[in-house]
mmCIF entry with sequence, helices, sheets and N, C-alpha, C, O atoms, coordinates in Angstrom:
data_MODEL
# 
_entry.id   MODEL 
# 
_entity.id                         1 
_entity.type                       polymer 
_entity.pdbx_number_of_molecules   1 
# 
_entity_poly.entity_id                      1 
_entity_poly.type                           'polypeptide(L)' 
_entity_poly.nstd_linkage                   no 
_entity_poly.nstd_monomer                   no 
_entity_poly.pdbx_seq_one_letter_code       MHEATGCSYKEATEALQRTVAKSFFTAYSLATTHRSSIKEYWSSALADRRKAW 
_entity_poly.pdbx_seq_one_letter_code_can   MHEATGCSYKEATEALQRTVAKSFFTAYSLATTHRSSIKEYWSSALADRRKAW 
_entity_poly.pdbx_strand_id                 A 
# 
loop_
_entity_poly_seq.entity_id 
_entity_poly_seq.num 
_entity_poly_seq.mon_id 
_entity_poly_seq.hetero 
1 1  MET n 
1 2  HIS n 
1 3  GLU n 
1 4  ALA n 
1 5  THR n 
1 6  GLY n 
1 7  CYS n 
1 8  SER n 
1 9  TYR n 
1 10 LYS n 
1 11 GLU n 
1 12 ALA n 
1 13 THR n 
1 14 GLU n 
1 15 ALA n 
1 16 LEU n 
1 17 GLN n 
1 18 ARG n 
1 19 THR n 
1 20 VAL n 
1 21 ALA n 
1 22 LYS n 
1 23 SER n 
1 24 PHE n 
1 25 PHE n 
1 26 THR n 
1 27 ALA n 
1 28 TYR n 
1 29 SER n 
1 30 LEU n 
1 31 ALA n 
1 32 THR n 
1 33 THR n 
1 34 HIS n 
1 35 ARG n 
1 36 SER n 
1 37 SER n 
1 38 ILE n 
1 39 LYS n 
1 40 GLU n 
1 41 TYR n 
1 42 TRP n 
1 43 SER n 
1 44 SER n 
1 45 ALA n 
1 46 LEU n 
1 47 ALA n 
1 48 ASP n 
1 49 ARG n 
1 50 ARG n 
1 51 LYS n 
1 52 ALA n 
1 53 TRP n 
# 
_struct_asym.id          A 
_struct_asym.entity_id   1 
# 
loop_
_struct_conf.conf_type_id 
_struct_conf.id 
_struct_conf.pdbx_PDB_helix_id 
_struct_conf.beg_label_comp_id 
_struct_conf.beg_label_asym_id 
_struct_conf.beg_label_seq_id 
_struct_conf.pdbx_beg_PDB_ins_code 
_struct_conf.end_label_comp_id 
_struct_conf.end_label_asym_id 
_struct_conf.end_label_seq_id 
_struct_conf.pdbx_end_PDB_ins_code 
_struct_conf.beg_auth_comp_id 
_struct_conf.beg_auth_asym_id 
_struct_conf.beg_auth_seq_id 
_struct_conf.end_auth_comp_id 
_struct_conf.end_auth_asym_id 
_struct_conf.end_auth_seq_id 
_struct_conf.pdbx_PDB_helix_class 
_struct_conf.details 
_struct_conf.pdbx_PDB_helix_length 
HELX_P HELX_P1 AA1 HIS A 2  ? THR A 32 ? HIS A 2  THR A 32 1 ? 31 
HELX_P HELX_P2 AA2 HIS A 34 ? ALA A 52 ? HIS A 34 ALA A 52 1 ? 19 
# 
_struct_conf_type.id          HELX_P 
_struct_conf_type.criteria    ? 
_struct_conf_type.reference   ? 
# 
loop_
_atom_site.group_PDB 
_atom_site.id 
_atom_site.type_symbol 
_atom_site.label_atom_id 
_atom_site.label_alt_id 
_atom_site.label_comp_id 
_atom_site.label_asym_id 
_atom_site.label_entity_id 
_atom_site.label_seq_id 
_atom_site.pdbx_PDB_ins_code 
_atom_site.Cartn_x 
_atom_site.Cartn_y 
_atom_site.Cartn_z 
_atom_site.occupancy 
_atom_site.B_iso_or_equiv 
_atom_site.pdbx_formal_charge 
_atom_site.auth_seq_id 
_atom_site.auth_comp_id 
_atom_site.auth_asym_id 
_atom_site.auth_atom_id 
_atom_site.pdbx_PDB_model_num 
ATOM 1   N N  . MET A 1 1  ? 0.848   -1.198 0.000   1.00 0.00 ? 1  MET A N  1 
ATOM 2   C CA . MET A 1 1  ? 0.000   0.000  0.000   1.00 0.00 ? 1  MET A CA 1 
ATOM 3   C C  . MET A 1 1  ? 0.884   1.249  0.000   1.00 0.00 ? 1  MET A C  1 
ATOM 4   O O  . MET A 1 1  ? 0.645   2.189  -0.758  1.00 0.00 ? 1  MET A O  1 
ATOM 5   N N  . HIS A 1 2  ? 1.896   1.247  0.849   1.00 0.00 ? 2  HIS A N  1 
ATOM 6   C CA . HIS A 1 2  ? 2.757   2.426  0.937   1.00 0.00 ? 2  HIS A CA 1 
ATOM 7   C C  . HIS A 1 2  ? 3.503   2.655  -0.368  1.00 0.00 ? 2  HIS A C  1 
ATOM 8   O O  . HIS A 1 2  ? 3.684   3.796  -0.794  1.00 0.00 ? 2  HIS A O  1 
ATOM 9   N N  . GLU A 1 3  ? 3.941   1.559  -1.010  1.00 0.00 ? 3  GLU A N  1 
ATOM 10  C CA . GLU A 1 3  ? 4.657   1.704  -2.282  1.00 0.00 ? 3  GLU A CA 1 
ATOM 11  C C  . GLU A 1 3  ? 3.753   2.317  -3.343  1.00 0.00 ? 3  GLU A C  1 
ATOM 12  O O  . GLU A 1 3  ? 4.167   3.207  -4.085  1.00 0.00 ? 3  GLU A O  1 
ATOM 13  N N  . ALA A 1 4  ? 2.520   1.836  -3.408  1.00 0.00 ? 4  ALA A N  1 
ATOM 14  C CA . ALA A 1 4  ? 1.585   2.356  -4.402  1.00 0.00 ? 4  ALA A CA 1 
ATOM 15  C C  . ALA A 1 4  ? 1.334   3.843  -4.156  1.00 0.00 ? 4  ALA A C  1 
ATOM 16  O O  . ALA A 1 4  ? 1.284   4.641  -5.093  1.00 0.00 ? 4  ALA A O  1 
ATOM 17  N N  . THR A 1 5  ? 1.175   4.205  -2.871  1.00 0.00 ? 5  THR A N  1 
ATOM 18  C CA . THR A 1 5  ? 0.940   5.610  -2.552  1.00 0.00 ? 5  THR A CA 1 
ATOM 19  C C  . THR A 1 5  ? 2.138   6.448  -2.970  1.00 0.00 ? 5  THR A C  1 
ATOM 20  O O  . THR A 1 5  ? 1.980   7.520  -3.554  1.00 0.00 ? 5  THR A O  1 
ATOM 21  N N  . GLY A 1 6  ? 3.346   5.953  -2.667  1.00 0.00 ? 6  GLY A N  1 
ATOM 22  C CA . GLY A 1 6  ? 4.545   6.686  -3.049  1.00 0.00 ? 6  GLY A CA 1 
ATOM 23  C C  . GLY A 1 6  ? 4.656   6.813  -4.555  1.00 0.00 ? 6  GLY A C  1 
ATOM 24  O O  . GLY A 1 6  ? 5.038   7.863  -5.070  1.00 0.00 ? 6  GLY A O  1 
ATOM 25  N N  . CYS A 1 7  ? 4.320   5.739  -5.263  1.00 0.00 ? 7  CYS A N  1 
ATOM 26  C CA . CYS A 1 7  ? 4.397   5.760  -6.726  1.00 0.00 ? 7  CYS A CA 1 
ATOM 27  C C  . CYS A 1 7  ? 3.403   6.774  -7.287  1.00 0.00 ? 7  CYS A C  1 
ATOM 28  O O  . CYS A 1 7  ? 3.753   7.587  -8.143  1.00 0.00 ? 7  CYS A O  1 
ATOM 29  N N  . SER A 1 8  ? 2.171   6.724  -6.805  1.00 0.00 ? 8  SER A N  1 
ATOM 30  C CA . SER A 1 8  ? 1.165   7.650  -7.313  1.00 0.00 ? 8  SER A CA 1 
ATOM 31  C C  . SER A 1 8  ? 1.537   9.086  -6.932  1.00 0.00 ? 8  SER A C  1 
ATOM 32  O O  . SER A 1 8  ? 1.284   10.016 -7.697  1.00 0.00 ? 8  SER A O  1 
ATOM 33  N N  . TYR A 1 9  ? 2.141   9.266  -5.743  1.00 0.00 ? 9  TYR A N  1 
ATOM 34  C CA . TYR A 1 9  ? 2.561   10.607 -5.338  1.00 0.00 ? 9  TYR A CA 1 
ATOM 35  C C  . TYR A 1 9  ? 3.646   11.115 -6.283  1.00 0.00 ? 9  TYR A C  1 
ATOM 36  O O  . TYR A 1 9  ? 3.634   12.272 -6.702  1.00 0.00 ? 9  TYR A O  1 
ATOM 37  N N  . LYS A 1 10 ? 4.595   10.217 -6.613  1.00 0.00 ? 10 LYS A N  1 
ATOM 38  C CA . LYS A 1 10 ? 5.662   10.607 -7.533  1.00 0.00 ? 10 LYS A CA 1 
ATOM 39  C C  . LYS A 1 10 ? 5.089   10.944 -8.903  1.00 0.00 ? 10 LYS A C  1 
ATOM 40  O O  . LYS A 1 10 ? 5.484   11.931 -9.525  1.00 0.00 ? 10 LYS A O  1 
ATOM 41  N N  . GLU A 1 11 ? 4.149   10.113 -9.373  1.00 0.00 ? 11 GLU A N  1 
ATOM 42  C CA . GLU A 1 11 ? 3.537   10.377 -10.677 1.00 0.00 ? 11 GLU A CA 1 
ATOM 43  C C  . GLU A 1 11 ? 2.780   11.701 -10.661 1.00 0.00 ? 11 GLU A C  1 
ATOM 44  O O  . GLU A 1 11 ? 2.839   12.474 -11.618 1.00 0.00 ? 11 GLU A O  1 
ATOM 45  N N  . ALA A 1 12 ? 2.067   11.952 -9.563  1.00 0.00 ? 12 ALA A N  1 
ATOM 46  C CA . ALA A 1 12 ? 1.315   13.204 -9.461  1.00 0.00 ? 12 ALA A CA 1 
ATOM 47  C C  . ALA A 1 12 ? 2.269   14.390 -9.465  1.00 0.00 ? 12 ALA A C  1 
ATOM 48  O O  . ALA A 1 12 ? 2.001   15.409 -10.101 1.00 0.00 ? 12 ALA A O  1 
ATOM 49  N N  . THR A 1 13 ? 3.399   14.252 -8.742  1.00 0.00 ? 13 THR A N  1 
ATOM 50  C CA . THR A 1 13 ? 4.375   15.331 -8.702  1.00 0.00 ? 13 THR A CA 1 
ATOM 51  C C  . THR A 1 13 ? 4.947   15.590 -10.088 1.00 0.00 ? 13 THR A C  1 
ATOM 52  O O  . THR A 1 13 ? 5.086   16.739 -10.506 1.00 0.00 ? 13 THR A O  1 
ATOM 53  N N  . GLU A 1 14 ? 5.280   14.507 -10.802 1.00 0.00 ? 14 GLU A N  1 
ATOM 54  C CA . GLU A 1 14 ? 5.829   14.677 -12.152 1.00 0.00 ? 14 GLU A CA 1 
ATOM 55  C C  . GLU A 1 14 ? 4.795   15.295 -13.084 1.00 0.00 ? 14 GLU A C  1 
ATOM 56  O O  . GLU A 1 14 ? 5.124   16.147 -13.909 1.00 0.00 ? 14 GLU A O  1 
ATOM 57  N N  . ALA A 1 15 ? 3.543   14.864 -12.949 1.00 0.00 ? 15 ALA A N  1 
ATOM 58  C CA . ALA A 1 15 ? 2.485   15.428 -13.786 1.00 0.00 ? 15 ALA A CA 1 
ATOM 59  C C  . ALA A 1 15 ? 2.320   16.916 -13.491 1.00 0.00 ? 15 ALA A C  1 
ATOM 60  O O  . ALA A 1 15 ? 2.141   17.726 -14.401 1.00 0.00 ? 15 ALA A O  1 
ATOM 61  N N  . LEU A 1 16 ? 2.383   17.263 -12.207 1.00 0.00 ? 16 LEU A N  1 
ATOM 62  C CA . LEU A 1 16 ? 2.255   18.669 -11.825 1.00 0.00 ? 16 LEU A CA 1 
ATOM 63  C C  . LEU A 1 16 ? 3.405   19.478 -12.409 1.00 0.00 ? 16 LEU A C  1 
ATOM 64  O O  . LEU A 1 16 ? 3.205   20.574 -12.935 1.00 0.00 ? 16 LEU A O  1 
ATOM 65  N N  . GLN A 1 17 ? 4.622   18.921 -12.310 1.00 0.00 ? 17 GLN A N  1 
ATOM 66  C CA . GLN A 1 17 ? 5.781   19.626 -12.864 1.00 0.00 ? 17 GLN A CA 1 
ATOM 67  C C  . GLN A 1 17 ? 5.634   19.808 -14.369 1.00 0.00 ? 17 GLN A C  1 
ATOM 68  O O  . GLN A 1 17 ? 5.962   20.865 -14.907 1.00 0.00 ? 17 GLN A O  1 
ATOM 69  N N  . ARG A 1 18 ? 5.134   18.762 -15.054 1.00 0.00 ? 18 ARG A N  1 
ATOM 70  C CA . ARG A 1 18 ? 4.939   18.881 -16.504 1.00 0.00 ? 18 ARG A CA 1 
ATOM 71  C C  . ARG A 1 18 ? 3.914   19.961 -16.817 1.00 0.00 ? 18 ARG A C  1 
ATOM 72  O O  . ARG A 1 18 ? 4.095   20.747 -17.747 1.00 0.00 ? 18 ARG A O  1 
ATOM 73  N N  . THR A 1 19 ? 2.829   19.998 -16.032 1.00 0.00 ? 19 THR A N  1 
ATOM 74  C CA . THR A 1 19 ? 1.793   20.999 -16.268 1.00 0.00 ? 19 THR A CA 1 
ATOM 75  C C  . THR A 1 19 ? 2.344   22.401 -16.062 1.00 0.00 ? 19 THR A C  1 
ATOM 76  O O  . THR A 1 19 ? 2.089   23.301 -16.863 1.00 0.00 ? 19 THR A O  1 
ATOM 77  N N  . VAL A 1 20 ? 3.110   22.583 -14.973 1.00 0.00 ? 20 VAL A N  1 
ATOM 78  C CA . VAL A 1 20 ? 3.689   23.897 -14.692 1.00 0.00 ? 20 VAL A CA 1 
ATOM 79  C C  . VAL A 1 20 ? 4.650   24.294 -15.802 1.00 0.00 ? 20 VAL A C  1 
ATOM 80  O O  . VAL A 1 20 ? 4.637   25.432 -16.273 1.00 0.00 ? 20 VAL A O  1 
ATOM 81  N N  . ALA A 1 21 ? 5.489   23.340 -16.218 1.00 0.00 ? 21 ALA A N  1 
ATOM 82  C CA . ALA A 1 21 ? 6.445   23.639 -17.283 1.00 0.00 ? 21 ALA A CA 1 
ATOM 83  C C  . ALA A 1 21 ? 5.716   23.992 -18.572 1.00 0.00 ? 21 ALA A C  1 
ATOM 84  O O  . ALA A 1 21 ? 6.121   24.903 -19.295 1.00 0.00 ? 21 ALA A O  1 
ATOM 85  N N  . LYS A 1 22 ? 4.634   23.263 -18.857 1.00 0.00 ? 22 LYS A N  1 
ATOM 86  C CA . LYS A 1 22 ? 3.871   23.520 -20.080 1.00 0.00 ? 22 LYS A CA 1 
ATOM 87  C C  . LYS A 1 22 ? 3.243   24.912 -20.033 1.00 0.00 ? 22 LYS A C  1 
ATOM 88  O O  . LYS A 1 22 ? 3.257   25.639 -21.026 1.00 0.00 ? 22 LYS A O  1 
ATOM 89  N N  . SER A 1 23 ? 2.692   25.279 -18.871 1.00 0.00 ? 23 SER A N  1 
ATOM 90  C CA . SER A 1 23 ? 2.060   26.591 -18.758 1.00 0.00 ? 23 SER A CA 1 
ATOM 91  C C  . SER A 1 23 ? 3.109   27.696 -18.872 1.00 0.00 ? 23 SER A C  1 
ATOM 92  O O  . SER A 1 23 ? 2.862   28.733 -19.486 1.00 0.00 ? 23 SER A O  1 
ATOM 93  N N  . PHE A 1 24 ? 4.300   27.462 -18.266 1.00 0.00 ? 24 PHE A N  1 
ATOM 94  C CA . PHE A 1 24 ? 5.370   28.449 -18.389 1.00 0.00 ? 24 PHE A CA 1 
ATOM 95  C C  . PHE A 1 24 ? 5.780   28.605 -19.849 1.00 0.00 ? 24 PHE A C  1 
ATOM 96  O O  . PHE A 1 24 ? 5.976   29.718 -20.337 1.00 0.00 ? 24 PHE A O  1 
ATOM 97  N N  . PHE A 1 25 ? 5.909   27.462 -20.546 1.00 0.00 ? 25 PHE A N  1 
ATOM 98  C CA . PHE A 1 25 ? 6.306   27.502 -21.954 1.00 0.00 ? 25 PHE A CA 1 
ATOM 99  C C  . PHE A 1 25 ? 5.258   28.224 -22.785 1.00 0.00 ? 25 PHE A C  1 
ATOM 100 O O  . PHE A 1 25 ? 5.587   29.021 -23.664 1.00 0.00 ? 25 PHE A O  1 
ATOM 101 N N  . THR A 1 26 ? 3.989   27.937 -22.500 1.00 0.00 ? 26 THR A N  1 
ATOM 102 C CA . THR A 1 26 ? 2.908   28.591 -23.232 1.00 0.00 ? 26 THR A CA 1 
ATOM 103 C C  . THR A 1 26 ? 2.935   30.097 -22.996 1.00 0.00 ? 26 THR A C  1 
ATOM 104 O O  . THR A 1 26 ? 2.798   30.882 -23.933 1.00 0.00 ? 26 THR A O  1 
ATOM 105 N N  . ALA A 1 27 ? 3.114   30.494 -21.731 1.00 0.00 ? 27 ALA A N  1 
ATOM 106 C CA . ALA A 1 27 ? 3.164   31.921 -21.410 1.00 0.00 ? 27 ALA A CA 1 
ATOM 107 C C  . ALA A 1 27 ? 4.358   32.573 -22.096 1.00 0.00 ? 27 ALA A C  1 
ATOM 108 O O  . ALA A 1 27 ? 4.253   33.687 -22.610 1.00 0.00 ? 27 ALA A O  1 
ATOM 109 N N  . TYR A 1 28 ? 5.505   31.869 -22.104 1.00 0.00 ? 28 TYR A N  1 
ATOM 110 C CA . TYR A 1 28 ? 6.706   32.425 -22.736 1.00 0.00 ? 28 TYR A CA 1 
ATOM 111 C C  . TYR A 1 28 ? 6.509   32.602 -24.239 1.00 0.00 ? 28 TYR A C  1 
ATOM 112 O O  . TYR A 1 28 ? 6.828   33.651 -24.799 1.00 0.00 ? 28 TYR A O  1 
ATOM 113 N N  . SER A 1 29 ? 5.977   31.560 -24.885 1.00 0.00 ? 29 SER A N  1 
ATOM 114 C CA . SER A 1 29 ? 5.772   31.646 -26.330 1.00 0.00 ? 29 SER A CA 1 
ATOM 115 C C  . SER A 1 29 ? 4.737   32.716 -26.657 1.00 0.00 ? 29 SER A C  1 
ATOM 116 O O  . SER A 1 29 ? 4.860   33.412 -27.665 1.00 0.00 ? 29 SER A O  1 
ATOM 117 N N  . LEU A 1 30 ? 3.716   32.848 -25.810 1.00 0.00 ? 30 LEU A N  1 
ATOM 118 C CA . LEU A 1 30 ? 2.724   33.901 -26.030 1.00 0.00 ? 30 LEU A CA 1 
ATOM 119 C C  . LEU A 1 30 ? 3.372   35.270 -25.884 1.00 0.00 ? 30 LEU A C  1 
ATOM 120 O O  . LEU A 1 30 ? 3.079   36.187 -26.651 1.00 0.00 ? 30 LEU A O  1 
ATOM 121 N N  . ALA A 1 31 ? 4.257   35.408 -24.893 1.00 0.00 ? 31 ALA A N  1 
ATOM 122 C CA . ALA A 1 31 ? 4.909   36.692 -24.660 1.00 0.00 ? 31 ALA A CA 1 
ATOM 123 C C  . ALA A 1 31 ? 5.829   37.046 -25.822 1.00 0.00 ? 31 ALA A C  1 
ATOM 124 O O  . ALA A 1 31 ? 5.909   38.208 -26.220 1.00 0.00 ? 31 ALA A O  1 
ATOM 125 N N  . THR A 1 32 ? 6.528   36.044 -26.371 1.00 0.00 ? 32 THR A N  1 
ATOM 126 C CA . THR A 1 32 ? 7.479   36.344 -27.442 1.00 0.00 ? 32 THR A CA 1 
ATOM 127 C C  . THR A 1 32 ? 6.753   36.682 -28.737 1.00 0.00 ? 32 THR A C  1 
ATOM 128 O O  . THR A 1 32 ? 7.218   37.524 -29.504 1.00 0.00 ? 32 THR A O  1 
ATOM 129 N N  . THR A 1 33 ? 5.613   36.032 -28.990 1.00 0.00 ? 33 THR A N  1 
ATOM 130 C CA . THR A 1 33 ? 4.886   36.289 -30.233 1.00 0.00 ? 33 THR A CA 1 
ATOM 131 C C  . THR A 1 33 ? 3.691   37.199 -29.984 1.00 0.00 ? 33 THR A C  1 
ATOM 132 O O  . THR A 1 33 ? 2.776   37.273 -30.805 1.00 0.00 ? 33 THR A O  1 
ATOM 133 N N  . HIS A 1 34 ? 3.703   37.890 -28.847 1.00 0.00 ? 34 HIS A N  1 
ATOM 134 C CA . HIS A 1 34 ? 2.529   38.636 -28.418 1.00 0.00 ? 34 HIS A CA 1 
ATOM 135 C C  . HIS A 1 34 ? 2.152   39.716 -29.428 1.00 0.00 ? 34 HIS A C  1 
ATOM 136 O O  . HIS A 1 34 ? 1.026   39.737 -29.923 1.00 0.00 ? 34 HIS A O  1 
ATOM 137 N N  . ARG A 1 35 ? 3.088   40.611 -29.733 1.00 0.00 ? 35 ARG A N  1 
ATOM 138 C CA . ARG A 1 35 ? 2.744   41.774 -30.555 1.00 0.00 ? 35 ARG A CA 1 
ATOM 139 C C  . ARG A 1 35 ? 2.269   41.366 -31.943 1.00 0.00 ? 35 ARG A C  1 
ATOM 140 O O  . ARG A 1 35 ? 1.210   41.801 -32.396 1.00 0.00 ? 35 ARG A O  1 
ATOM 141 N N  . SER A 1 36 ? 3.053   40.533 -32.615 1.00 0.00 ? 36 SER A N  1 
ATOM 142 C CA . SER A 1 36 ? 2.679   40.159 -33.984 1.00 0.00 ? 36 SER A CA 1 
ATOM 143 C C  . SER A 1 36 ? 1.361   39.399 -33.994 1.00 0.00 ? 36 SER A C  1 
ATOM 144 O O  . SER A 1 36 ? 0.531   39.600 -34.881 1.00 0.00 ? 36 SER A O  1 
ATOM 145 N N  . SER A 1 37 ? 1.165   38.521 -33.004 1.00 0.00 ? 37 SER A N  1 
ATOM 146 C CA . SER A 1 37 ? -0.072  37.741 -32.975 1.00 0.00 ? 37 SER A CA 1 
ATOM 147 C C  . SER A 1 37 ? -1.271  38.657 -32.766 1.00 0.00 ? 37 SER A C  1 
ATOM 148 O O  . SER A 1 37 ? -2.293  38.512 -33.436 1.00 0.00 ? 37 SER A O  1 
ATOM 149 N N  . ILE A 1 38 ? -1.145  39.599 -31.835 1.00 0.00 ? 38 ILE A N  1 
ATOM 150 C CA . ILE A 1 38 ? -2.253  40.527 -31.584 1.00 0.00 ? 38 ILE A CA 1 
ATOM 151 C C  . ILE A 1 38 ? -2.551  41.313 -32.861 1.00 0.00 ? 38 ILE A C  1 
ATOM 152 O O  . ILE A 1 38 ? -3.711  41.488 -33.236 1.00 0.00 ? 38 ILE A O  1 
ATOM 153 N N  . LYS A 1 39 ? -1.495  41.783 -33.521 1.00 0.00 ? 39 LYS A N  1 
ATOM 154 C CA . LYS A 1 39 ? -1.684  42.569 -34.732 1.00 0.00 ? 39 LYS A CA 1 
ATOM 155 C C  . LYS A 1 39 ? -2.384  41.748 -35.806 1.00 0.00 ? 39 LYS A C  1 
ATOM 156 O O  . LYS A 1 39 ? -3.335  42.212 -36.436 1.00 0.00 ? 39 LYS A O  1 
ATOM 157 N N  . GLU A 1 40 ? -1.898  40.503 -36.013 1.00 0.00 ? 40 GLU A N  1 
ATOM 158 C CA . GLU A 1 40 ? -2.509  39.646 -37.027 1.00 0.00 ? 40 GLU A CA 1 
ATOM 159 C C  . GLU A 1 40 ? -3.951  39.327 -36.657 1.00 0.00 ? 40 GLU A C  1 
ATOM 160 O O  . GLU A 1 40 ? -4.835  39.328 -37.513 1.00 0.00 ? 40 GLU A O  1 
ATOM 161 N N  . TYR A 1 41 ? -4.184  39.051 -35.360 1.00 0.00 ? 41 TYR A N  1 
ATOM 162 C CA . TYR A 1 41 ? -5.541  38.699 -34.936 1.00 0.00 ? 41 TYR A CA 1 
ATOM 163 C C  . TYR A 1 41 ? -6.504  39.842 -35.223 1.00 0.00 ? 41 TYR A C  1 
ATOM 164 O O  . TYR A 1 41 ? -7.583  39.629 -35.774 1.00 0.00 ? 41 TYR A O  1 
ATOM 165 N N  . TRP A 1 42 ? -6.111  41.057 -34.847 1.00 0.00 ? 42 TRP A N  1 
ATOM 166 C CA . TRP A 1 42 ? -7.027  42.175 -35.028 1.00 0.00 ? 42 TRP A CA 1 
ATOM 167 C C  . TRP A 1 42 ? -7.226  42.504 -36.497 1.00 0.00 ? 42 TRP A C  1 
ATOM 168 O O  . TRP A 1 42 ? -8.335  42.838 -36.914 1.00 0.00 ? 42 TRP A O  1 
ATOM 169 N N  . SER A 1 43 ? -6.150  42.410 -37.294 1.00 0.00 ? 43 SER A N  1 
ATOM 170 C CA . SER A 1 43 ? -6.313  42.709 -38.724 1.00 0.00 ? 43 SER A CA 1 
ATOM 171 C C  . SER A 1 43 ? -7.237  41.692 -39.382 1.00 0.00 ? 43 SER A C  1 
ATOM 172 O O  . SER A 1 43 ? -8.086  42.058 -40.194 1.00 0.00 ? 43 SER A O  1 
ATOM 173 N N  . SER A 1 44 ? -7.076  40.407 -39.032 1.00 0.00 ? 44 SER A N  1 
ATOM 174 C CA . SER A 1 44 ? -7.954  39.384 -39.613 1.00 0.00 ? 44 SER A CA 1 
ATOM 175 C C  . SER A 1 44 ? -9.377  39.552 -39.090 1.00 0.00 ? 44 SER A C  1 
ATOM 176 O O  . SER A 1 44 ? -10.340 39.372 -39.835 1.00 0.00 ? 44 SER A O  1 
ATOM 177 N N  . ALA A 1 45 ? -9.511  39.896 -37.806 1.00 0.00 ? 45 ALA A N  1 
ATOM 178 C CA . ALA A 1 45 ? -10.846 40.081 -37.239 1.00 0.00 ? 45 ALA A CA 1 
ATOM 179 C C  . ALA A 1 45 ? -11.545 41.261 -37.916 1.00 0.00 ? 45 ALA A C  1 
ATOM 180 O O  . ALA A 1 45 ? -12.737 41.194 -38.220 1.00 0.00 ? 45 ALA A O  1 
ATOM 181 N N  . LEU A 1 46 ? -10.800 42.334 -38.149 1.00 0.00 ? 46 LEU A N  1 
ATOM 182 C CA . LEU A 1 46 ? -11.395 43.486 -38.820 1.00 0.00 ? 46 LEU A CA 1 
ATOM 183 C C  . LEU A 1 46 ? -11.764 43.138 -40.254 1.00 0.00 ? 46 LEU A C  1 
ATOM 184 O O  . LEU A 1 46 ? -12.802 43.573 -40.752 1.00 0.00 ? 46 LEU A O  1 
ATOM 185 N N  . ALA A 1 47 ? -10.918 42.353 -40.924 1.00 0.00 ? 47 ALA A N  1 
ATOM 186 C CA . ALA A 1 47 ? -11.227 41.947 -42.297 1.00 0.00 ? 47 ALA A CA 1 
ATOM 187 C C  . ALA A 1 47 ? -12.497 41.101 -42.311 1.00 0.00 ? 47 ALA A C  1 
ATOM 188 O O  . ALA A 1 47 ? -13.361 41.293 -43.168 1.00 0.00 ? 47 ALA A O  1 
ATOM 189 N N  . ASP A 1 48 ? -12.614 40.167 -41.368 1.00 0.00 ? 48 ASP A N  1 
ATOM 190 C CA . ASP A 1 48 ? -13.829 39.353 -41.286 1.00 0.00 ? 48 ASP A CA 1 
ATOM 191 C C  . ASP A 1 48 ? -15.038 40.235 -41.000 1.00 0.00 ? 48 ASP A C  1 
ATOM 192 O O  . ASP A 1 48 ? -16.113 40.018 -41.560 1.00 0.00 ? 48 ASP A O  1 
ATOM 193 N N  . ARG A 1 49 ? -14.868 41.218 -40.139 1.00 0.00 ? 49 ARG A N  1 
ATOM 194 C CA . ARG A 1 49 ? -15.965 42.121 -39.796 1.00 0.00 ? 49 ARG A CA 1 
ATOM 195 C C  . ARG A 1 49 ? -16.428 42.865 -41.046 1.00 0.00 ? 49 ARG A C  1 
ATOM 196 O O  . ARG A 1 49 ? -17.626 43.013 -41.284 1.00 0.00 ? 49 ARG A O  1 
ATOM 197 N N  . ARG A 1 50 ? -15.450 43.337 -41.852 1.00 0.00 ? 50 ARG A N  1 
ATOM 198 C CA . ARG A 1 50 ? -15.810 44.063 -43.067 1.00 0.00 ? 50 ARG A CA 1 
ATOM 199 C C  . ARG A 1 50 ? -16.554 43.150 -44.033 1.00 0.00 ? 50 ARG A C  1 
ATOM 200 O O  . ARG A 1 50 ? -17.526 43.561 -44.667 1.00 0.00 ? 50 ARG A O  1 
ATOM 201 N N  . LYS A 1 51 ? -16.082 41.888 -44.142 1.00 0.00 ? 51 LYS A N  1 
ATOM 202 C CA . LYS A 1 51 ? -16.760 40.945 -45.038 1.00 0.00 ? 51 LYS A CA 1 
ATOM 203 C C  . LYS A 1 51 ? -18.189 40.709 -44.556 1.00 0.00 ? 51 LYS A C  1 
ATOM 204 O O  . LYS A 1 51 ? -19.123 40.641 -45.355 1.00 0.00 ? 51 LYS A O  1 
ATOM 205 N N  . ALA A 1 52 ? -18.347 40.586 -43.243 1.00 0.00 ? 52 ALA A N  1 
ATOM 206 C CA . ALA A 1 52 ? -19.674 40.322 -42.690 1.00 0.00 ? 52 ALA A CA 1 
ATOM 207 C C  . ALA A 1 52 ? -20.597 41.511 -42.959 1.00 0.00 ? 52 ALA A C  1 
ATOM 208 O O  . ALA A 1 52 ? -21.771 41.327 -43.281 1.00 0.00 ? 52 ALA A O  1 
ATOM 209 N N  . TRP A 1 53 ? -20.073 42.714 -42.829 1.00 0.00 ? 53 TRP A N  1 
ATOM 210 C CA . TRP A 1 53 ? -20.910 43.887 -43.084 1.00 0.00 ? 53 TRP A CA 1 
ATOM 211 C C  . TRP A 1 53 ? -21.201 43.999 -44.565 1.00 0.00 ? 53 TRP A C  1 
ATOM 212 O O  . TRP A 1 53 ? -21.894 44.924 -44.989 1.00 0.00 ? 53 TRP A O  1 
# 
């Protein structure tokens, strides 16, 4: 029982670390591509808006 608990605890810790690392990576990539992405998003959104009108 104790081994299983330790194993699941280790797996949970590793999963948590992976999640944190993934969120950090996502935030970093968003920050690096922030300006261009925002610009592209708004230009495409405005173009779609014009087409819709």
